N, C-alpha and C positions, 0 to 999 in steps of 0.2 A: 504494500500500500504506500502511496505517496500522499502528501498533504498540501493543499493549496494554502497560501498565507491567509489566516483568518477564516478558513473554511473547513468543512468536514474532510476527513481522510478520503482519498479517491482510490477506487479499486481498479486494477488492471483488467481491461477488456480484450487483452491480446496476450499471446504467449502460448507455448506448447502445452501448458497444463489445461487449456480450455478446449477439450474436444467436444463433439456434439452432444454427449451425454452430460457433461459437466455444466454446460451453459444454462439449462433450465434451472438447475439448483442454484447457480449463481444469481439469476434474476430474482428468485424468491428470497434469497438471503438479502439482496440489496433492497427489495421491497419492504421486508420486515425492518431493516435497519434505517432506511431513509424515507420510506413512503414512495409516492408515485414518480419522483424525480431523484436520481441518485448521481453522485459525483463519480466519474470514472476517468481512466486514461485510455486513449485509443491507440497510442503508440508511446514509446518511452518519452516522458516529459510533455506529452500532449494531452491537456485536460479537456474534458467535456462533461456535459450532463446527459445521462441516459434517461429518456422518458419512458417509464415502465407502465404508467397508468393509461387505460383505454381512453377515458374522457380527456385527459391531458394531451394525449397524442392527437386526438381529433382537433382540439383547440390549436395545437402547434401547427397542424397542416392547413388550418383555415384562416388564421389571423396573420396575414402578411405584414400588417402594419407594426406588429410586435416581434414577429419572427420571420426574418428575411431569408430568402434562398441564396442571396449573394454573399459568397465567402469573403468579399472585400470588406465586409463589416467585422470580420473575425479579428479580434484584438491581436493575438499572437502573430497572425499573418501580416497585419498592418505594421506591426512594430518590428518585423523582420526576425522574429524568434522561432520561426518554423524552418528547420534546415532544408536546403534545396533538394537533398536526397532523402527526405523523410518518406517512409514507405506509404504513408497515407496521402501524400500530396497529390498523386494522380487521381485520387477519388474526391478530394475536397478542394483542390486548387481551382480557381475561377476559370471557366471556359465560356465562350459565347454560345451557350446552349440553353435549352428550356429549363433544365434542372437547376440552373444557377441564376435564373431571372425571375423578376416579380412583375405583376401588373400587365400593362399593355405589351411589353417586350416578350413576356412569357406567352401571352395569348397569341401573338403573331407567330412565334416559332411552333407553339403547340398545334396551331391550325395546320401548318405545313406537315408536321410529323403525323398528326392524326389522319390527314387526307392521304398521305403516302401509305400508311398502314392499312387504311380502309380499302386501298386498291389491291390488296392481296387477294388472289383467287384461292379461297379456302379449299375448294374441291381439288385443285391442282396441287396445292401444298400438301394436303392429306395424302394424295396419291403418291407424290414424290417421297414423302417421309415413310410411307408404308413400304414402298419399293426399296428404299435405302435400308430400312429396318430388316427386311427379309434377306437382303444381300449380306448384311452384317452377321445375322444369325447363321446363315449358310456358311460364312467364312470360318466360323469356329465350331460348327455342329459336329464335325467328325472327331474333334478332340473331347467331346462330352464334358466340356468345362470351359470357363472363360472368366475374366474379370470384367464385370459389366460396367464399371466406370470408364476405363480407357477404351474398351472395345465396343461399347454400345452407347452409354449415356452421353459421353463427350462427343462422339462422332456424329450422332443424328442431328443435334442442333447445328453443328458445324456445316453439315451438308445443306441444311435449310438456309442458313445464313449466306452460304456461297451463292445460292440461287437468288435470294432476296436482294442481295447487294449487286448482283451481276458480276461476281468474281469467278475466275477460273479456279480449279481445284487446288493447285499449289498455292495460289495467293490466298484462297480461303483458309487453308490450313495454317499458314503463317499468321493470318489475321486472328484466328481463334486462339492460337498459342499466345499471341500478344494480349488479347483480351483477358485470358486466364491470369497472365502475369500482372496486369493492372489491378484486377480484382483481389489478388492474393493479399495485398497489403503487407508485403515483405520487402526485403532489401533489393529485390530485383524489379520492383514495380516501376521505378523511374525509367529504367532502360526499356521495359516493355511498353511504357507510354510513348516513348520516342519512336519505337518500331511501328506501333499502331498508327501514329500520325503520318509516318513516311508512306506506309502502305495506302492509307486513305487519300493522301494528296495525289498519288499516281492514279488511283481509281477515279477521283473527281476530274482530273485533267482529261482522262479518256472519255468519261461520260459527258463532259461538257462538249467535247468534239463530236462524239457519236453516241447520243442518248439511246437507251433501250427501255424495255419494260421491266424496270427494277426500281427499288426504293431510292437509290442514289440519284438516278435520273429524275424521279418524281420530285425529290427535294430541290434539285438544281433548277427545275423549270416550274416551280410552284409560284402562283401569283404573289405570295408573301415576299418574294424577292430576297431569299436568303443569300448571303454572301458565301463564297467558297469556304471561308473559315467557319461560318455558322453551320453549313452542311457537314463539314468534317466533324465538328465537335458534337453536333446532335447525333450523328451516326455513332460516335464513341459512346455517348450516353445511352442510346438505345441498346446497343449490343454488348457493352460492358455489363449493364444492368440486366439485360435480357438473356444473354447466353449462359452465364454461370447460374442464374436463377433456374433456367430450364434444365440444365444438367443436374442440378441438385434436386429439382422437383422429380425428375425421372428416377434418379438413383434412390431418393428417399422413399418414393412410392414402392419401388421394387423391394427395398429393404423391409418395409412394413409388411408387404405381401409374403416375404420369405420368413419373417420372424414373428408375426402375429397370427396364430391359427384362426382366431375368431374373425379377424379382418379378412383373411383370405377366404374363409368359408362363407362369409356374408357376400363377398363379391362373386365367388363361384356359384353360390346358390341363388343369385339374382336379388338378394335383399338390398344390396348396394349396386348402383350403376358405377361404371368407371369414373364418371364425373363426380358422383358422391364420394368415391374413394379419394379422388384428387382434392376435393374440398376438405375432407377430414385431415389430409396431410397438410394442407395450407393452414388449418387451425392449429394442429398439434406441433408440426415441425416445419414452419415456413422456411423455404429455401434461402431467403434473405433474412437473417436474424435481426440485424440492425442496419439502418440506412442513414447515410449522411445527407445532409445536416441542415439545420436552421441556425440562424445567428440573431441573438437578441438585439433589437434596435434601441432599447432603452433599459434602464434598471427596472426590474419588475419582480414581484413575488409570484411564483409559479410552482404549483405542486408542493407547497410548503417550504420552498427554497428561495433564497434571494439570488436572482439571476442578474448579473451585471451586463450592461450594454457591451456587445462584442463577444459574449460567451457563445460557445458552440453547444448546440443541443442535438443529440442523436436520436433518431426514431427507433425505439425499441419495439419492433414489430412483433417479435415472438413473445416478449414479456406482456405487451398490451393484449395480445390474443388470450393470454392466460390470466388476465386481471380478475381476481375473485369478485370485484365490485360489479362486474357486468356479465359474468358467466351465467348461463341458465341455471335454474334451481337444481337440476339433476347433476350439476357439476361439470358439464361439458357441452360442446356444440352438437347439434343434431344434423343428420344427413340432409343435404340440400340447403343448409344455412351458409350463405356467402357474405355474412356481415363481418368476416375476419378482416384483418388489416395487412394481410400478406403482401398486397400490392400497394400499400399506402392508402391515403384518403385525400379528399379535397381536390382542388384543381390540379394538383401535381400527382395524382394517382397514376400508376403505370399505364401508358397508352398502348402497350403491346401485350397486354395480358390475354387477349383472345387468341392471337396466333401462338403464344406460348402454351396455352391450354391445348390447342389443337395438336401441336407437336408432341406434347407430353401424353395426351390421351392416346394418340396413335402409337407412340412408342410402347406404352404399357400394354395396350390391347394386343398389339402384334406379338410381343414376346410371350404373353400369357397363352395365346393360342398356339404358337409354334413350339414352345417349350413347356408343356403342361405339367411335367414332373420336376420342374426347376426347384433346387434347394440350395441353401447356403453351404459352402464348402469349408467354412471355419466357424468356430463359436462366435456368436454375435459380439461377445466382449472383446474379441480380437480385431474387430474392424478398425481400420485406420481412418483418421479424419484430417481434413484440411484445417490448418490453423490460420484463422483470420478473424478480426473483430467484426466483420460484416456478415459472413456466410456460415451456415451450418451445412457442410458438404462432406460426403464420403470421399476419401482418397482412393478407396478400393472396395469392391464388392465381389469377392470370388464365389463362383457358383459351380454346381455340377448338375448334370441331367443325363438321362439314359435313352430317351425316346423322342428325339426332335421330330416334329411334324412339319416337314418342309413342303413347299408347293410341289405338286406332281411334276410340273414342267420346271426347268431351270428358271430362276428369276431373271427377267430381262435386264440387260446391262442398262444402268441408269443413264438417262439423258439429262442435259442441263435443264432444270425446272424452269417453267415460265410462270412465276408466281403472281405477276401483276395483271389485274384486269379491272381498271378503274370504273368501267361502266357497271360491273356486276359483283363488286367486292362483297365478301361474306361478312365483313366486320363493321359495317356502317352503323 
């Protein structure tokens, strides 16, 4: 623990000791000790407030006059006290993107991003994800085992992103590797951030010269008139936030299916739909645990704490979902309840949650049908986790199976998906 001058001791929200199973216990300890807003560090020497309360988090996301999205309000950043190589800077440093803007500037960029995402052809995206999923399963079926994180959960979103951005496969692979590096919040994040920007500048130049049916082209030619820099940084925001979230959502859902017999039985018996299962995962194990950030614009009492102008406040999505003050009387969410905060809330809620759900649903449904006797290959307690203040993600999910149900005919070689159809988008 560290201590702010004149304030409560702060608890580290980072480090190898915080695996996916330790974090829920930590949130409840913080809630008991501090109430709905708790002092934490998100990197060595970087203090913030973690908002654990459901009501407080809703207020945080809705009241821009008190809690700005613009990190240029952040006192340590203004005063030059954040090292240029800080592992969290790629996530919280200012960018000309909707995540870091308030008011009219946010609405202008949000309109362009929402319209670009609304142009996704859901039927084509579903088909391409299913085809890719069956190819991946076929690639390891003969081994009767696989690690579903690197061999399945990471690869499916990558292939979808490749099509959505209009990237070729090698560029898409480098792009997703860089995304994972930025989201990790570790010593390598700064270098990953530079690689990501280099890749996107090249793509933007190509799409400016020769537009296609893809999100990059849609942003470049939207009436909102985004600059190349705004296009680049909004793509970073969309896909840094969206890719790792989708990877974690797929992997976590598969983990629960493998480790929770009642959950698996309810899904197999038709008591739960796949969408119900996905929502229960979002309630209990949201793939983004904590999301940066808001910055106090004035001194304010909030959640029982005195927040100073320029303080950082982190959205504790997982903790707020489990706030006893708002949970149903039976102690937990019910199937079909989507009032969770896994995608945030207010005008800055995630604009890409529908395509993320489609990719995740297709990934889970396909592997359930193709590998019906799938089981975990190691004890659940031996599963390895990604260490990050932001995400709850598995580093590995080793499985085994004996009877893969592959398609009768060989899966057709994947073609480059054509995910954009502005006239008939499924997500309007």
